[in-house]
MISE-701290 format. One record per residue (C-alpha): z, y, x; residue in one letter. Coordinates in pm, whole numbers, plus 50000, padded with zeros to 5 digits. Each point is the difference from the previous one (the first is absolute). Example, Ala and Ser with C-alpha at 12.3 -4.5 7.8 and 13.67 -1.06 7.14 Angstrom:
<recs>
507804955051230A
499345034450137S
</recs>
This chain:
<recs>
892564201964519M
500865021949703I
497424999049721R
499975025049710L
498044992349685H
499035033849858Y
497745020049775Y
499185036750064P
502455023949836G
502174972349856N
503694995650068A
498844981850313S
499295034250150M
503755004350062A
500414969950233P
496655008650157H
501425034450088I
503134984050140L
498014975750213L
498055029250143Q
503295018050070E
501294969250183L
496884996850213G
500244962050003V
497014976349982P
499114990149644F
497074987749796E
498825015049673L
498624977049732V
498265018949720R
500594984449658V
496965005449779D
501605011849677R
496615005749835E
499344962850035A
503584991949887A
500774984850339A
503685007849945H
499924974949713K
498264972750197S
501684966750068A
500145007450372A
501685033849953Y
502414987049737L
501294975550260K
501135030650197L
501225020149704N
500344981849666P
500225033849827N
496435007950099G
500915034550132L
499185019450317I
501345001850272P
500954968450182V
501244999850358L
499764969450221E
502265002250303D
499714967550189G
501064972749758D
501665024749765Q
498195012349690V
501335030849823L
499015018449686Y
501565030449828E
499175032250182T
503585011550055A
500994966150141A
497085001550245I
501015034950113L
503634990050045L
498944969550200H
497665019350229L
502605026750072A
502724974350069D
497884977950225T
498945029950212H
503295018450053P
498655017750306E
497855021649772A
503115012749816V
498325000449659L
503284993049820A
503565012750046P
502594977750162G
501454971649795V
503365008549846G
499585037650028T
500065024449706P
496395008350086E
499074963349961R
501524999849651A
497865030149904Q
496954982650146Y
500634969649780Y
500495022249699K
496715018350044W
498004968950088M
501174982749683L
499615031349786W
496445004850120L
499144963649935S
501974992449684N
499955033749826T
497065021750106L
497494972650082Q
500914980249688A
499365030449781M
496735007250177L
498864964849912I
500745007649634H
497875031550030Y
497024982650159F
500204968249790Y
501425011249663P
498144972449815D
502414974950153R
502795015849796M
498225005349666A
498044980949737D
497315026049930D
498365031650134A
502365023049814V
503024982650145G
498495000150349A
499375037349978A
503635005749903A
501224978550290V
497825019650243K
501225033649870A
503674989850018H
499484985750349A
498395032050126E
502905020649863A
502544976850164A
498135001150332I
500045037949982G
503804999549981R
500124976050295M
497795023050207L
502385028449914D
502854978550130Q
498184993750328L
499145036850034D
503625010149941A
501194974350254H
497705014150268L
501125035349915A
503674990350022A
499944986150353H
497175022250135Q
498914972950242G
496374991050058P
500304963849882W
501404981449703L
503284991150174L
500295033750172G
499225005450367T
498814964750082D
496754984149892Y
500494965049853S
498224971649824A
500965016649672A
497615028550076D
497014976550006A
500834987749650L
500835034549862A
496705013350130F
497894972949841V
501715002649662L
499765037949995C
496344996450091R
499444979449687W
500805030749789T
497085020150140R
498114997249671G
502925010949783F
500105033549824A
503065007350216R
499584979850322P
502584996950275A
498055024150218R
500605027949745S
503764999950056L
501155023350281P
502014975850212Q
497874969349932L
496795018850068G
501195009850348A
501414965150058Y
496674983549918L
498215023150242Q
502464989950274R
499254963749923M
496255005950014L
500435015850343A
501564968550148R
497564981150226P
500934966849839A
499045012849655V
496755014050135Q
499174966250154K
500654982649668V
497735024249813F
497274994850258A
500184962249952V
500594997649625E
497905030149892Q
501915002049669P
498965020349699A
500335037450037M
501665024449977P
502414988050267A
503075010349799V
</recs>
């Protein structure tokens, strides 16, 4: 049995979306962040970084959202949620999965937790402002990419695991002065994501903070 340790609206939403897309049996385990359950001894045995999500797939324990998405897509090839290995499309898939995780998500963490990168409130405010500006440029890059290929999904015509991650990260900008939804291509893209039954199922279960995007 697959077991996903999650918290509503967290990065765990991306593998939750993918599991709903796959339609396979799985169990959700809510991690009580308010009670610091992700820092408990039991949880740290699963993920020593104390971060959400964790995926248990049989005897295998995985953390890092992108790794979980890659694993789920590869272990369920019948769902075709990733391009074929060795193809040019697969190379682009790797590129965007790593860019979303290592570039956009990393900068979003700086925005939401600026105190981790500064010694005082003034420094934290500067970190947050610089992060928001950098994220804005990254959203422009995503918007331009969608405009260039004119396909409905991140990789073009085919929906993939990368879309689940892109959606969740773009959703995190909903409180920004210039959120992802305000950009022409990204705004339409996010609406297409919200229309997917798998995403609707996740929202019904998690009931994350609104607005949706």
